[in-house]
C-alpha positions as CSV (number, residue, x, y, z in Angstrom):
1,M,-16.9,15.4,12.6
2,E,-18.6,18.6,13.8
3,N,-17.3,18.3,17.4
4,I,-13.6,18.3,16.3
5,N,-11.9,21.5,16.7
6,N,-8.2,20.3,17.0
7,F,-6.3,19.4,13.7
8,K,-4.7,16.4,15.3
9,N,-7.9,14.9,16.4
10,Y,-9.3,15.5,12.9
11,I,-6.2,13.5,11.5
12,D,-6.8,11.0,14.0
13,E,-10.4,10.2,12.9
14,I,-9.7,10.7,9.2
15,S,-6.7,8.5,9.3
16,V,-8.2,5.7,11.4
17,N,-11.2,5.2,9.2
18,W,-9.1,5.3,6.0
19,F,-6.6,3.0,7.2
20,K,-9.1,0.3,8.5
21,K,-11.1,0.2,5.5
22,F,-8.2,0.2,3.1
23,I,-5.9,-2.6,5.0
24,N,-8.8,-4.6,5.8
25,E,-9.7,-4.8,1.9
26,K,-6.1,-5.8,1.3
27,I,-5.8,-8.4,3.8
28,D,-9.0,-9.9,2.8
29,S,-8.2,-9.7,-0.9
30,F,-4.6,-11.6,0.0
31,R,-6.4,-14.3,2.3
32,N,-8.8,-15.2,-0.4
33,G,-6.1,-15.5,-3.0
34,F,-3.8,-17.3,-0.5
35,L,-6.2,-19.8,0.7
36,E,-8.9,-20.3,-1.6
37,D,-7.8,-19.6,-5.2
38,N,-3.9,-20.2,-4.5
39,D,-3.5,-18.2,-7.7
40,Q,-1.0,-15.6,-6.2
41,G,2.2,-16.8,-7.8
42,F,3.1,-19.4,-5.3
43,G,2.8,-22.4,-7.7
44,D,1.9,-25.9,-6.0
45,F,2.7,-24.7,-2.6
46,T,-0.1,-25.4,-0.1
47,P,0.0,-22.9,2.6
48,D,-0.3,-24.2,6.4
49,I,-3.9,-23.2,7.3
50,N,-3.3,-23.2,11.0
51,V,-0.4,-20.6,10.4
52,T,-2.2,-18.6,8.4
53,S,-5.5,-18.2,10.4
54,Y,-3.1,-17.5,13.6
55,I,-1.3,-14.7,11.7
56,L,-4.3,-13.1,10.0
57,N,-6.4,-13.2,13.4
58,K,-3.8,-11.4,15.0
59,V,-3.5,-8.7,12.1
60,K,-7.2,-8.2,12.3
61,I,-7.0,-7.7,16.1
62,D,-4.3,-5.3,16.0
63,I,-6.0,-3.5,13.3
64,E,-9.4,-3.3,15.4
65,N,-7.5,-1.9,18.4
66,I,-6.1,1.2,16.3
67,K,-7.8,4.5,17.6
68,Q,-5.2,7.0,16.8
69,Y,-2.8,8.0,14.0
70,N,0.2,7.4,16.0
71,E,-1.1,3.9,16.6
72,I,-1.4,3.5,12.9
73,K,2.5,4.1,12.6
74,N,3.1,1.7,15.2
75,F,1.4,-1.1,13.6
76,I,3.1,-0.3,10.3
77,S,6.3,-0.6,12.0
78,K,5.4,-3.7,13.6
79,Y,4.5,-5.6,10.4
80,S,7.2,-4.3,8.2
81,L,10.3,-6.2,7.3
82,K,13.4,-4.8,8.7
83,I,15.5,-4.9,5.7
84,K,18.1,-2.0,4.7
85,N,16.4,-0.8,1.6
86,K,12.4,-1.2,2.1
87,D,11.7,-0.7,-1.8
88,D,14.3,-3.5,-2.7
89,L,12.6,-6.7,-3.8
90,I,16.2,-8.2,-3.9
91,S,16.9,-7.5,-0.5
92,A,13.5,-8.6,0.6
93,G,14.2,-11.8,-1.2
94,D,17.6,-12.3,0.4
95,A,16.3,-11.8,3.9
96,A,13.3,-14.4,3.1
97,Q,16.0,-17.0,1.8
98,L,18.4,-16.5,4.7
99,E,15.4,-16.8,7.3
100,L,14.2,-20.1,5.4
101,L,17.7,-21.5,5.3
102,E,18.3,-21.2,9.1
103,T,14.8,-22.7,9.8
104,I,15.5,-25.7,7.7
105,E,18.8,-26.3,9.5
106,K,17.1,-26.0,12.7
107,N,14.2,-27.8,12.2
108,P,13.9,-29.7,8.5
109,N,10.2,-31.0,9.5
110,N,9.1,-27.3,9.9
111,I,9.3,-26.1,6.4
112,Q,5.6,-25.7,5.3
113,E,5.0,-23.7,8.4
114,K,8.0,-21.3,7.8
115,I,7.3,-20.8,4.1
116,T,3.7,-19.9,4.9
117,E,4.9,-17.5,7.6
118,L,7.5,-15.7,5.1
119,I,5.2,-15.7,2.3
120,M,2.7,-14.1,4.7
121,K,5.2,-11.6,6.1
122,M,6.4,-10.2,2.7
123,Q,2.9,-9.7,1.5
124,I,1.9,-8.0,4.7
125,N,5.0,-6.0,4.5
126,N,4.1,-5.0,0.9
127,I,0.7,-3.7,2.2
128,T,1.9,-1.7,5.0
129,K,4.9,-0.3,3.0
130,N,2.6,1.2,0.6
131,L,0.0,2.7,3.0
132,D,3.0,4.2,4.9
133,K,3.7,5.9,1.7
134,S,0.2,7.3,1.4
135,L,0.4,8.5,5.2
136,K,3.2,10.7,4.0
137,I,0.3,13.0,3.0
138,L,-0.8,13.4,6.7
139,E,2.7,13.9,8.1
140,S,3.2,16.8,5.6
141,L,-0.3,18.3,6.8
142,L,0.9,17.9,10.5
143,N,4.3,19.3,10.1
144,K,3.1,22.3,8.1
145,L,-0.2,23.2,9.5
146,G,0.5,22.1,13.2
147,E,-0.9,19.3,15.2
148,E,-2.4,21.8,18.0
149,T,-3.8,24.3,15.4
150,L,-7.5,25.0,15.6
151,I,-9.3,23.9,12.5
152,N,-10.8,27.2,12.1
153,E,-7.6,28.8,11.8
154,I,-6.5,26.6,8.8
155,E,-7.0,27.9,5.4
156,Y,-8.7,25.5,3.0
157,E,-6.4,26.6,0.1
158,D,-3.4,25.7,2.3
159,L,-5.0,22.3,3.0
160,Q,-5.4,21.7,-0.6
161,Y,-2.2,22.7,-1.9
162,I,-0.4,20.5,0.3
163,L,-2.5,17.3,-0.4
164,E,-2.3,17.9,-4.2
165,S,1.4,18.7,-4.2
166,N,2.1,15.6,-2.3
167,L,-0.1,13.5,-5.0
168,E,1.7,15.0,-7.8
169,K,5.1,13.2,-6.6
170,T,3.5,9.9,-6.8
171,L,1.8,10.8,-10.3
172,E,5.3,11.7,-11.6
173,K,6.7,8.3,-10.5
174,L,4.0,6.5,-12.5
175,K,4.2,8.7,-15.3
176,K,8.1,7.7,-15.3
177,W,7.2,4.1,-15.4
178,N,4.7,4.7,-18.0
179,I,7.1,6.3,-20.3
180,E,9.6,3.4,-19.8
181,N,6.7,0.7,-20.2
182,P,4.7,2.1,-22.9
183,K,3.0,-1.0,-24.2
184,Q,1.7,-1.5,-20.5
185,S,0.7,1.9,-19.6
186,D,-1.3,2.1,-23.1
187,F,-4.0,-0.2,-21.5
188,Y,-4.8,2.6,-18.7
189,K,-4.2,6.0,-20.7
190,E,-7.6,7.0,-20.3
191,E,-7.6,6.5,-16.7
192,M,-4.1,8.3,-16.4
193,K,-5.7,11.4,-18.0
194,I,-8.4,11.5,-15.2
195,V,-6.0,11.0,-12.3
196,E,-3.8,13.7,-13.8
197,N,-6.3,16.2,-14.9
198,D,-10.0,15.7,-13.6
199,P,-10.9,18.2,-10.7
200,D,-13.3,15.6,-9.3
201,F,-11.8,13.4,-6.9
202,E,-14.4,10.8,-7.0
203,K,-13.8,10.1,-10.7
204,K,-9.8,10.0,-9.7
205,R,-10.7,7.6,-7.3
206,E,-12.6,5.4,-9.8
207,A,-9.7,5.7,-12.2
208,S,-6.9,5.0,-9.7
209,E,-8.9,1.7,-8.7
210,I,-8.9,0.6,-12.3
211,I,-5.3,1.5,-12.7
212,E,-4.4,-0.4,-9.5
213,H,-6.8,-3.5,-10.5
214,Y,-4.7,-3.5,-14.0
215,F,-1.5,-4.1,-12.3
216,G,-2.7,-6.4,-9.5
217,N,-4.6,-8.7,-11.9
218,I,-3.4,-8.4,-15.5
219,I,0.1,-7.1,-15.6
220,G,1.2,-10.2,-13.6
221,Q,0.1,-12.5,-16.6
222,E,3.1,-11.2,-18.5
223,I,5.6,-13.2,-16.4
224,D,5.0,-16.6,-17.8
225,E,5.3,-19.8,-16.0
226,E,8.7,-20.5,-17.4
227,E,10.1,-17.3,-15.9
228,M,8.5,-18.1,-12.6
229,E,10.2,-21.5,-12.4
230,G,13.5,-20.4,-13.4
231,L,13.4,-17.3,-11.3
232,N,16.3,-17.2,-8.7
233,V,17.0,-14.2,-6.2
234,Q,20.6,-14.2,-7.6
235,N,19.6,-13.6,-11.1
236,I,17.3,-10.9,-10.3
237,N,18.4,-7.3,-11.1
238,E,16.8,-3.8,-11.8
239,R,16.1,-5.0,-15.4
240,S,14.3,-8.1,-14.6
241,K,10.8,-8.0,-15.3
242,I,9.5,-9.0,-12.2
243,V,11.3,-6.1,-10.6
244,I,10.0,-3.8,-13.0
245,F,6.6,-4.9,-12.8
246,N,6.6,-4.9,-8.8
247,K,7.7,-1.3,-8.9
248,G,4.6,-0.5,-11.2
249,I,2.4,-2.5,-8.8
250,M,3.7,-0.7,-5.7
251,I,3.2,3.0,-7.5
252,S,-0.1,1.9,-8.4
253,E,-1.2,0.8,-5.0
254,E,0.4,4.0,-3.4
255,L,-1.6,6.3,-6.0
256,R,-4.8,4.8,-5.1
257,G,-4.3,4.7,-1.4
258,K,-3.0,8.5,-1.4
259,I,-6.3,9.3,-3.8
260,E,-8.7,7.7,-1.3
261,L,-7.1,9.5,1.6
262,I,-7.3,12.7,-0.1
263,S,-11.1,12.1,-1.1
264,Q,-11.8,11.2,2.5
265,I,-10.3,14.7,3.6
266,Y,-12.3,16.8,1.1
267,K,-15.5,14.9,1.9
268,N,-14.8,16.0,5.6
269,S,-13.7,19.6,4.7
270,N,-16.5,21.7,5.3
271,Q,-15.3,22.9,8.6
272,F,-12.1,24.5,6.8
273,K,-14.3,26.1,4.2
274,K,-16.7,27.5,6.8
275,S,-14.0,28.8,9.0
276,N,-12.8,31.0,6.4
277,I,-16.0,32.6,5.1
C-alpha cells in the first residue's frame, strides 16, 4: 500500500480486502450447512439445489466485482431485506411469512423453491447486516478525518482513538448481553477479558473468533427440538429464547467483524506512523 497517499483510496483497499475475505467465508459456511449438513435449524426441509446454486453464484459474482468502498455499500443495500426495523427478528419473520403466503396463493406448486429463496434471503440479510455494522468504523473514519486528506497529514493517535472508541460501543452491547445471560457468558469469560483488555489485536482477533464460534455453534443447542417445532412468529417476543440468543449471535459477529477490520488497518498503518516522525 506504499503508493497510496489519499485516505479514501486507502479505505477502498482496506475495506475491499476485508469485506471479500469475510463475506466469502460467511457465504461458504452457510452454503455448506444449507446444502451438505442441512443442520442449520431447517428441520426436514430439503432446499432446492438449482435455486441455491443460482443465488449463491450471483452473490459470488457481485462480490468479485467489488472494487471500492462505495460498491460494498451498494452490495449491502442490494442484499438487505427491506423491513422497517432491520434488527427485529419478528419483523423479518412477518415479512417472510407474508411473501410465502403470497407465493402459495399464486403458485402452490412453487413452495420448495420459494422457501429456499426466502431462507437464503434471510441468511444473506443477516450476514450483510452485521458487516454493515462493522463498516460503521470506516464511515466514522472518513467523516472525522476526511476522504481527501493525505495519509501523511493524519495523526496515528487520532486514527487509533476513533477505531477503539467505535469498538467499545460493540463491547458494551456484548457486556450487557453477558450480564443478562450469565450462564451462557461464563463459557467465554476468558476470551471476554482478552477482547476488553489485551492491547494485542491479534489476540483480540483470535478471542473474538472463539466467542463467535460459541454463539454460532454451541448456543443454538440450548433451543431444543420441541421449542423449534412449536415456534410461531405470532408467539415470538423480546423474551423468547430464540430472540435473546439471536441478538447475542448478531453482537458476536459484529464484534469479530470490527476486530478483524481494525486489525487489518493496524497491520497497514506504518504510513501513519512514519508520516508523524
